[in-house]
C-alpha positions in Angstrom: -9.9 3.6 48.8 -10.1 7.3 47.7 -12.0 9.4 45.2 -9.8 11.5 43.0 -10.8 14.2 40.6 -8.7 14.9 37.5 -9.1 18.2 35.6 -8.3 17.5 31.9 -9.0 14.6 29.6 -5.9 14.8 27.3 -3.1 12.3 27.2 -1.7 13.3 30.7 -5.2 13.4 32.3 -6.3 10.0 31.0 -2.9 8.4 31.8 -3.3 9.7 35.3 -6.8 8.4 35.7 -5.7 4.9 34.4 -2.6 4.9 36.7 -4.6 5.9 39.8 -7.5 3.6 39.1 -5.2 0.7 38.7 -4.2 1.2 42.3 -7.8 0.8 43.4 -9.0 4.4 43.6 -12.1 5.9 42.0 -11.4 8.7 39.5 -13.6 11.3 37.9 -12.2 13.1 34.9 -13.5 16.5 34.0 -12.8 17.5 30.4 -13.4 21.1 29.1 -14.5 19.9 25.6 -17.8 18.3 25.0 -16.1 15.2 23.6 -12.9 13.4 24.6 -10.5 14.0 21.6 -6.9 14.9 21.0 -5.9 17.5 18.4 -2.6 17.7 16.6 -0.6 15.3 14.4 2.5 13.3 15.1 3.9 12.5 18.5 7.4 11.0 19.3 7.7 8.5 22.2 11.2 7.7 23.4 11.8 4.5 25.4 11.1 6.2 28.7 7.6 7.1 27.4 7.1 3.5 26.1 8.2 2.2 29.5 5.5 4.3 31.2 2.9 3.0 28.8 4.0 -0.5 29.6 3.4 0.2 33.2 -0.1 1.4 32.3 -0.8 -1.8 30.4 -0.7 -0.2 26.9 2.9 -1.0 25.8 2.0 -3.7 23.3 -1.0 -1.8 21.8 1.1 1.3 21.4 3.9 -0.6 19.6 1.3 -2.2 17.3 0.0 1.2 16.2 3.3 3.1 16.1 6.0 3.4 13.5 9.3 2.1 14.9 11.9 4.6 13.9 15.5 3.5 12.9 17.3 6.8 13.1 17.1 10.4 14.3 18.6 12.0 11.2 20.1 15.5 11.5 20.6 17.4 8.2 22.0 20.8 7.3 18.9 22.4 5.9 20.9 24.8 3.7 23.5 22.6 2.1 21.5 19.4 2.2 24.4 17.7 4.0 23.8 14.7 6.2 25.5 15.8 9.5 24.8 12.8 11.7 22.3 10.1 12.7 21.5 8.6 16.0 20.9 4.9 15.4 17.7 3.6 17.1 18.0 0.0 16.2 19.3 -3.1 18.1 22.0 -1.5 20.2 19.8 1.4 21.2 16.8 -0.8 22.0 18.9 -3.2 24.1 20.4 -0.3 26.0 17.2 1.5 26.7 14.8 -1.4 26.8 12.3 -0.2 24.3 12.0 1.2 20.7 11.8 4.9 19.7 8.4 5.2 18.0 6.1 7.9 16.5 2.4 7.8 16.6 -0.5 10.1 15.8 -1.6 11.9 18.9 -5.2 10.8 18.3 -4.1 7.2 18.2 -2.4 7.3 21.6 -5.2 9.3 23.1 -7.7 6.7 21.7 -5.8 3.9 23.4 -5.8 5.7 26.7 -9.5 6.6 26.3 -10.5 3.0 25.5 -8.6 1.7 28.6 -10.3 4.3 30.8 -13.8 3.5 29.4 -13.1 -0.2 30.2 -12.4 0.6 33.9 -15.3 0.5 36.2 -13.4 2.9 38.5 -13.2 5.8 36.0 -16.0 8.2 35.2 -15.5 10.5 32.2 -17.4 13.8 32.0 -17.1 16.1 29.0 -18.2 19.7 28.8 -16.9 20.4 32.3 -14.1 23.0 32.1 -12.6 23.5 35.6 -12.1 27.1 36.5 -10.7 26.8 40.0 -10.7 24.7 43.2 -11.1 24.7 46.9 -9.2 22.6 49.4 -9.2 22.3 53.2 -6.1 20.2 53.7 -7.8 16.9 53.7 -10.1 17.1 50.6 -10.4 19.1 47.4 -13.3 20.4 45.2 -13.0 21.3 41.5 -15.2 24.2 40.5 -16.5 24.2 36.9 -17.4 27.1 34.7 -21.1 26.9 35.6 -20.5 26.7 39.3 -20.8 22.9 39.7 -18.6 21.6 42.6 -17.1 18.2 42.2 -15.7 17.0 45.5 -13.0 14.4 46.1 -10.2 13.4 48.4 -7.8 15.0 46.0 -7.6 17.0 42.8 -5.0 16.6 40.0 -4.7 19.4 37.5 -3.8 17.9 34.1 -5.6 20.8 32.3 -2.7 21.8 30.0 -0.5 24.8 29.5 -3.4 27.2 30.2 -4.3 25.4 33.3 -6.9 27.0 35.5 -5.7 24.9 38.4 -2.1 26.2 37.9 -3.4 29.8 37.7 -4.8 29.5 41.2 -2.0 27.3 42.6 1.1 29.0 41.1 -0.2 32.3 39.8 2.6 32.9 37.3 0.5 34.5 34.6 0.3 33.7 31.0 2.7 31.2 29.3 5.9 32.5 27.8 5.8 33.2 24.1 8.9 31.8 22.4 8.9 33.9 19.3 8.8 30.7 17.2 6.0 29.7 15.0 5.5 26.1 13.8 3.5 25.2 10.7 2.1 21.7 10.5 0.7 19.5 7.8 0.1 15.8 7.1 0.5 14.3 3.6 -0.1 10.8 2.1 3.1 8.9 1.9 2.3 8.0 -1.7 3.1 11.6 -2.6 6.5 11.5 -1.0 9.5 10.8 -3.3 10.8 7.3 -2.6 14.4 8.5 -2.0 13.3 10.5 1.1 11.0 7.9 2.6 13.5 7.3 5.4 12.4 5.4 8.4 13.6 8.2 10.5 12.7 11.4 12.4 14.5 13.9 10.2 15.5 17.4 11.1 16.6 20.0 8.5 18.3 22.8 10.5 18.6 26.2 8.9 19.1 29.9 9.9 16.4 30.7 12.5 14.4 27.8 11.3 14.1 24.0 11.1 11.9 21.5 9.4 11.0 18.0 10.9 9.2 15.1 9.2 8.5 11.5 10.0 6.0 8.8 9.1 2.8 8.3 11.2 -0.3 6.1 11.0 1.6 2.9 10.3 3.6 4.7 7.5 0.6 5.8 5.6 1.2 9.5 6.1 4.2 11.9 6.6 3.9 14.4 9.4 5.5 17.8 8.5 6.4 20.4 11.1 8.3 23.5 10.0 9.4 26.0 12.6 10.4 29.7 12.0 11.9 32.0 14.5 9.9 35.0 13.5 9.7 36.9 16.7 6.0 36.2 17.2 4.7 38.0 20.3 1.2 36.6 20.5 0.2 33.0 21.2 -2.0 31.2 18.6 -2.9 27.6 18.0 -4.2 25.8 15.0 -4.7 28.9 12.8 -5.1 28.0 9.0 -2.2 29.4 6.9 -2.0 29.7 3.1 0.5 27.3 1.4 2.4 30.0 -0.5 3.0 31.9 2.8 4.6 28.8 4.4 6.6 28.0 1.2 8.0 31.6 1.2 9.3 31.3 4.7 11.7 28.5 3.9 13.2 29.5 0.6 16.7 29.4 2.2 16.5 25.6 2.6 17.9 23.0 0.2 15.9 21.6 -2.7 14.8 18.3 -0.9 13.2 19.9 2.1 11.6 22.6 -0.1 10.0 19.8 -2.3 8.6 18.2 0.8 7.2 21.5 2.0 5.6 22.1 -1.4 3.6 18.9 -0.9 2.0 20.2 2.3 -1.7 21.1 2.2 -4.0 22.5 4.9 -1.2 24.1 6.8 -2.0 25.3 10.4 0.2 27.5 12.6 1.0 27.4 16.3 3.2 29.8 18.2 5.3 27.8 20.6 4.9 28.6 24.3 6.3 27.2 27.5 6.8 28.3 31.2 9.7 28.6 33.5 10.2 25.7 35.9 8.8 26.2 39.4 9.7 24.4 42.6 6.1 23.7 43.9 3.2 22.1 42.0 1.1 21.2 45.1 -1.3 22.9 47.4 -2.3 20.3 50.1 -4.4 17.6 48.3 -4.1 19.4 44.9 -1.3 18.7 42.4 -0.4 19.6 38.9 0.7 17.2 36.2 2.1 17.3 32.6 1.9 20.6 30.8 0.1 22.2 33.7 3.1 21.5 35.9 6.1 21.7 33.5 5.3 22.8 29.9 8.2 22.6 27.5 9.2 23.5 24.0 9.2 20.6 21.5 13.0 20.4 20.9 13.6 17.4 23.2 10.4 15.7 22.0 9.6 14.8 25.6 6.4 16.6 26.5 4.1 13.5 26.3 6.8 11.3 27.7 7.1 13.5 30.8 3.3 13.6 31.4 3.2 9.8 31.1 6.1 9.5 33.6 4.2 11.8 36.0 1.1 9.6 35.8 3.1 6.4 36.6 4.9 8.1 39.6 1.6 9.3 41.0 0.0 5.9 40.7 3.0 4.3 42.4 2.8 6.8 45.3 -0.9 6.3 45.7 -0.7 2.5 45.8 -2.6 1.0 48.7 -3.7 4.4 49.9 -6.8 4.8 51.9 -7.7 8.3 51.0 -5.7 10.0 53.8 -2.4 11.9 53.6 -2.7 13.2 50.0 -0.9 16.4 50.9 2.2 14.6 52.0 1.9 12.1 49.1 1.7 15.0 46.6 4.7 16.8 48.2 6.7 13.6 47.7 5.6 13.4 44.0 6.6 17.1 43.6 10.0 16.4 45.1 10.6 13.3 43.1 9.7 14.8 39.7 10.7 18.5 39.7 14.4 18.1 39.1 14.0 15.8 36.1 11.2 17.7 34.5 13.0 21.0 35.0 16.1 19.6 33.3 14.0 18.6 30.3 12.4 22.1 30.2 15.8 23.7 30.3 17.4 21.5 27.6 14.4 22.0 25.4 14.8 25.7 25.4 18.6 25.6 25.3 18.5 23.4 22.2 17.2 26.3 20.1 20.9 27.2 19.8 21.5 23.8 18.2 18.8 24.0 15.6 18.8 27.7 14.4 22.4 29.0 13.9 23.8 30.1 10.5 27.2 30.6 8.9 30.2 29.8 11.0 28.1 28.8 14.0 26.2 26.3 11.9 29.5 24.9 10.5 30.9 24.5 14.0 27.7 22.7 15.1 28.0 20.3 12.1 31.7 19.5 12.9 30.8 18.9 16.6 27.9 16.6 15.8 29.6 14.7 13.0 32.5 13.9 15.4 30.3 12.0 17.9 30.1 8.2 17.7 26.8 6.3 18.1 27.8 5.4 21.6 28.5 9.0 22.5 25.2 10.1 21.0 23.4 7.5 23.0 25.3 8.6 26.2 23.9 12.1 25.7 20.3 10.8 25.5 20.7 8.2 28.3 19.4 10.4 31.1 16.2 11.0 29.3 15.6 7.9 27.2 16.9 5.4 29.6 15.0 6.4 32.7 13.0 3.7 34.5 12.3 5.1 38.0 11.4 8.5 36.5 13.1 10.3 39.4 16.6 10.7 37.9 17.6 14.3 37.1 19.4 15.5 34.0 22.7 16.7 32.6 22.4 20.1 34.2 22.3 21.0 37.9 19.3 23.1 38.7 20.2 26.7 39.0 19.9 28.6 42.3 16.6 30.5 42.7 18.6 33.7 41.9 19.9 32.3 38.6 18.2 32.9 35.2 17.8 30.5 32.3 18.7 31.7 28.9 15.6 33.6 27.6 13.3 32.5 30.4 12.6 33.7 34.0 14.3 32.2 37.0 13.3 29.0 38.8 10.9 29.7 41.5 11.1 28.2 45.0 13.4 25.3 44.1 14.3 23.7 47.4 15.6 20.3 48.6 17.1 19.4 45.2 19.7 16.7 45.2 22.7 17.4 42.9 23.2 15.2 39.9 26.3 14.5 37.8 26.9 17.2 35.3 27.3 15.8 31.7 28.6 17.8 28.8 25.9 18.2 26.3 26.0 18.8 22.5 25.5 22.6 22.8 28.6 22.8 25.0 30.6 20.9 22.3 29.3 23.3 19.7 30.4 26.3 21.8 33.9 25.0 22.1 34.1 24.1 18.4 33.1 27.6 17.5 35.7 29.1 19.7 38.6 27.4 17.9 
């Protein structure tokens, strides 16, 4: 059996440690913070993420802690019109094999952390930020901020969007600033008017903004996340913001979403960032995972799900390994995962056009969405939510290395990609509707 070092003790890093240890390997997790904890609020888990958690032995516990959502509810934020809902009940659950749930990030992280602590094969070390690595083709050494060298047969960089492992491996500079700021708050459900206590993830879409809310912590709290396309040019995370400032940004919205925003307290701001997909996440016995490999905007609600998928795939590929051949194993992992994750990255950014239009474009969007049946809506989600082998691609072919994504740099070094069937997505429908 092998000894594997994991940089990063967040959801992706702990899931990876658990997945790899379950295959008989010893794992040492190096976390930059002094304690293992997860910041943030609500987290959405589609059936593919739940399936990954089942594979890690945490499906039942996650379902017990989570709120099982009945609908994804899309509202016109200006008129208050209910545009459409994606039903997530019996038909959806039968088709995709699991519920769609929401959970507090800390709750999911806590479940993973407890499972890792229960494993004799996993060592957790806080206060050990990894700043770089060395590798000789057959082994890898993580180097921490104070010069400590932690050697293993392999190193997995799960150290987030500002990954030091990625900085050395890919060298693509700072994350891309989206120009969108999201403001987050959590409020007691008892404060929420009963007529809007929907068991749904609800989006209110407005001009250059949208507002999302859903229940967390077993329905005791409502998670609020209001995004504003303000052209922000500097990344920031968790910065306290005055309530009147947040309220003033969304005066164009209908009365109901404004009332919910008024209930928010302790608002904090994050500027959304992501990166362009790249073709290679490996360097011999070193590999990237989760946000270190394929960070994405939150519009597809798949960031955590994709990290969990990564962890399961890596565990499967390392099953019955003896500590040799990590370079070839990691290349296979890279090849298996890059098409699917790149498709999610792309659709997450392309979806901005679905959430933020105004006027005629918003009306065209509403007509297009309201005309879709429940089956058709499920069809559009099937490639993401219905995945079980976690190697399937997405509704878009990957672009050539010369082709640019809308608003983001080109794919880098994408090779050996198998074509997938091109599916028409909702943004295409909206474009056609607007052209009438």
